[in-house]
Steps between C-alpha positions, in 0.01 A plus 500: 500500500604865468572693817527873433607571859808278486835638609786531255694171526872454554587470132375855446678655795725786400866434450476135403650411162255302295745298293231281349367803312836531327478129429165545327642787297802292405291207382273734302801665331651164411170381354494813280843394370365154414191659344708711263733216402207276414329785319812551290574136422164324533233755399231236447475434875369858530307535173376152417599558135634165380678654201758644742547184707839336555387231741135488400357231733641655817444862398137440403434289810634779717298764312181303567591411861398669826869551582559803280517718810862381523600714202250785509737794526219745566398302809850520647534870419182563696654310788779762487248783505290356782811427706617857446163628618521285812864565588493874426187554710577259784718730711256790477206267564663405831658825615306783328821705474471763228880529492514153348272604216702817441818295473349221292337747260826683424721190490279311257613679184880456533453150640315390184669725248865405555466121439259568215743743335787254539308223324392744230861603429605134479212427261598791274866401497415141408289627213756754371780242519275250317524256788127431499419194290136448589356605163722252318417231756127574472500388136572153637298513824196654319422720798322823408579639843870422464519666159339817635778564753684784331564863577568816303867555409461876523705649784237773540223240539710314755568812707131588486416152627773514764399836643124502462307237309600180682468637851183699450323367188549120510731493199645149474642515149856430616421251776158341489463465878551870574132594465464380858737767633257777416216296649705442817575871528147630450348216702731580790420872488128424490538275802707750700257780420200293604672400824590861579142616443330220693750403769336703776134450415254233606388228261789565261454143376184603318680790338746251353212282386359801317836572340525135396156506339580821310825351371322186386223694328760708315695178419817619674568145612871537574430777752212303649756230586676743736173567681436126524849473650403755762191292581730213595587695814158397629575130465532475880123533542452154349486264799398136531400312814646173369837463319340263251273780384800722433668220301186453294479877442865522391469205261180643355641848432820352354299294252275795420797736477685274256183453296453876471872554447499266204237694304678543165688810399379510141714773345760264354264349243425598142129474586434568870275231646493256789316233300691175534636581843380362832314832542300492177174480695577861599544614140288815528631837391405664831709245690793492257537878518534468877753220496750722682259540791445124509876445515555761771221350710683169472823672608319653799370160610840330470666763719209480746549122520866548593410760762254253650732197501807454720612204287489706180693777672771251599501360147551840336765594758751236388843611379438445130184709493661758728786538251258526208311765694817697570589515129142501367488863383828470312403160361174643375669795331786314334373156399346601165829667404679169557227325302544738206879479498679202656211253479410586142863490386563165666180353358591607147839331536364176648172425327649391168711234673279384787146560381242734642399354836845385614642837401239673713608300805866581430400867479257524790713375790813705424275800439335463841844473662613816320182685593544413867866603495431831328201561727717449806761745371234752398332470839823587681627776274179651365189398693641547849675818393167635381356443846792686656473786252124527554553520876779757456282720278214498746715551809708785358248686287150428628508390863462752784688266729871438493449135573200353329453123494 
């Protein structure tokens, strides 16, 4: 049952590091990597178009199966957004300190911009030095998505993208994943603004419900995910008299969350449709147009399940997932660049000698190793530096206090 008078439990007490949240983020980022590699080399598993198949029986079986949530990149991106909404609002939800919002608001831009700009520069250099081989590889892989990964060679266009368009207008022409940076930025600012306006009033929950409804009506689904993330702060009100009821609840919302998370992302097909998938009984235009909301609801439920389950929290706190979480932002930003360059080059060299599927395996595992290595280096020398710079900017130019935590 739901107890609205419940006290905030230990796992939400201030000051405690919630490592399992990083674990969730790490797993989600790694699944996006897998999603893009399969999209590049096995497009039929996402489109169902047999003319592009390279391992037809398995690709078509997967396309028709209920397991397509495993490679639905949109689902995992919405896990990022919902987690951001939860983590960014958690401290203020507990402490109601406006100084935190002031700091978080100012620090958000440099914290996101610096890693984004670094990946953008790398993408441009790879293109100018003709070290991106994805278009040539796509003639063999038959992936429309893979062939579309190309940017403008104009230095002016690059500078425009670097300074303005990528950060503020969702331009992803140089690195396909960078549309999320703008969504992260605006979603964070929306969340901070809403928290600042409602933090001291009664029934602020219903204000957030209203904001959520308005975002859904206007089809701003990516920003709605941040509000859903904020709603996760109320997970403590869900109480059960018997542990078995909690277990049943967790299993149920995991199954429902994965079902909703698997709703197909249809934009990689010549003719957008979900006919032929496990979800074809939902093939109505009204539903298809709101596929992003279906996916983000699934993301919300998966995170809620982890918040409600000690065993899941332990599972996502293990060292492997913790490492993936630590490098997740860098891994997310850089993996497509490795796919376009190293992976494509290696595939072109191998496929004539080893055949298509064996060559993919010889490409995938070294590519993952390289992505993890580069992500680790980028995390140390770029991502963490961006956090330090963001804190420095706020402390020295915006904070009234000499020492602001």
